[in-house]
Each structure stands twice: as structure tokens, then as C-alpha cells.
Kinemage of the C-alpha trace (Angstrom):
@kinemage 1
@onewidth
@group {chain A} dominant
@subgroup {mainchain}
@vectorlist {calphas} color= white
{ca met a 1} P 0.000 0.000 0.000
{ca ser a 2} L 1.434 3.370 -0.923
{ca arg a 3} L 1.937 6.144 1.579
{ca arg a 4} L -0.853 8.204 0.011
{ca asn a 5} L -3.364 5.343 0.300
{ca ser a 6} L -2.296 4.720 3.879
{ca leu a 7} L -2.833 8.368 4.768
{ca arg a 8} L -6.231 8.373 3.050
{ca ala a 9} L -7.292 5.223 4.935
{ca thr a 10} L -6.181 6.769 8.235
{ca leu a 11} L -8.112 9.972 7.568
{ca val a 12} L -11.260 8.088 6.559
{ca leu a 13} L -11.050 5.944 9.675
{ca ala a 14} L -10.502 9.021 11.888
{ca ala a 15} L -13.486 10.778 10.305
{ca ala a 16} L -15.671 7.698 10.769
{ca val a 17} L -14.652 7.358 14.418
{ca tyr a 18} L -15.374 11.052 15.020
{ca leu a 19} L -18.761 10.881 13.296
{ca thr a 20} L -19.711 7.770 15.258
{ca ala a 21} L -18.712 9.330 18.590
{ca ala a 22} L -20.583 12.529 17.772
{ca gly a 23} L -23.573 10.444 16.706
{ca trp a 24} L -23.663 8.638 20.035
{ca phe a 25} L -23.417 11.957 21.866
{ca phe a 26} L -26.284 13.538 19.919
{ca val a 27} L -28.465 10.433 20.260
{ca leu a 28} L -27.934 9.907 23.989
{ca ala a 29} L -27.203 13.323 25.531
{ca pro a 30} L -30.639 14.952 25.072
{ca trp a 31} L -32.255 12.138 27.084
{ca ser a 32} L -29.686 11.986 29.893
{ca ser a 33} L -29.586 13.749 33.230
{ca leu a 34} L -26.548 15.678 31.933
{ca trp a 35} L -28.883 17.503 29.552
{ca ala a 36} L -31.285 18.562 32.301
{ca val a 37} L -28.590 19.471 34.829
{ca lys a 38} L -25.845 21.046 32.688
{ca val a 39} L -27.149 22.052 29.261
{ca val a 40} L -30.649 23.409 29.826
{ca pro a 41} L -29.762 25.650 32.828
{ca ala a 42} L -26.711 27.032 30.989
{ca val a 43} L -28.651 28.527 28.063
{ca pro a 44} L -30.485 31.871 27.986
{ca phe a 45} L -33.856 31.839 29.715
{ca trp a 46} L -35.874 32.003 26.492
{ca met a 47} L -34.220 28.800 25.225
{ca met a 48} L -34.782 26.690 28.347
{ca ala a 49} L -38.302 25.544 27.526
{ca trp a 50} L -37.334 25.038 23.893
{ca leu a 51} L -34.377 22.746 24.709
{ca asp a 52} L -36.458 20.837 27.247
{ca asn a 53} L -39.122 20.086 24.620
{ca pro a 54} L -39.206 16.370 23.651
{ca thr a 55} L -39.635 17.271 19.970
{ca val a 56} L -36.408 19.277 19.979
{ca arg a 57} L -34.652 16.498 21.870
{ca gly a 58} L -35.836 14.048 19.222
{ca ala a 59} L -34.585 16.324 16.448
{ca ile a 60} L -31.165 16.456 18.094
{ca ser a 61} L -31.183 12.651 18.350
{ca gly a 62} L -32.110 12.534 14.664
{ca phe a 63} L -29.077 14.696 13.944
{ca gly a 64} L -27.045 11.985 15.705
{ca leu a 65} L -28.522 9.378 13.388
{ca val a 66} L -27.413 11.506 10.434
{ca his a 67} L -23.880 11.307 11.860
{ca phe a 68} L -24.126 7.493 11.875
{ca gly a 69} L -25.225 7.562 8.258
{ca ala a 70} L -22.337 9.822 7.311
{ca ala a 71} L -19.845 7.542 9.066
{ca trp a 72} L -21.281 4.529 7.233
{ca ser a 73} L -21.058 6.383 3.935
{ca trp a 74} L -17.418 7.310 4.496
{ca leu a 75} L -16.487 3.740 5.382
{ca asp a 76} L -18.489 2.281 2.492
{ca ser a 77} L -16.895 4.674 0.035
{ca ala a 78} L -13.408 3.875 1.326
{ca ala a 79} L -14.074 0.140 1.082
{ca arg a 80} L -15.265 0.450 -2.519
{ca asn a 81} L -12.182 2.471 -3.503
{ca ala a 82} L -9.754 0.110 -1.790
């Protein structure tokens, strides 16, 4: 394997790991006690009720699922080009 291909594989793997970790955070954090104790009280008053809304929490979790899809796409694309 050439040095360029090795570097590309490393970067794709790093991006996939990042996207997967971010996906887990966005899926799990809105439903954890961390969200209610640290995130919601730290925002401006007008945003508190908005961030505590289950619909918004679900949208944030959906954003996490998009991260999983992006990670899968990166890995699938790298596997096809290998």
C-alpha cells in the first residue's frame, strides 16, 4: 500500500470514528440527566423551555442518526475504492 493510500485510509477511519462518537453523543445526551442538569440551565432563559421540549430532543437525536449515516457512507466509500 502506498503512503498516500495509507494516509487516506487513516483519515477516513478518523473521520468515521469522530462521526460515530458525535452520533452517540447527539443520540444519547438529550435524554440523559446531563442535559437537564448542565445544558438546559446554561442557556439563555428564552431557550430553556425550547431545549427541554421532547420534539427538539428528538430532532437532536435525529441529527445523531445523520452522523451514523455519514460515518457509514465514508467507510463504504473507502471500502469500494480500496
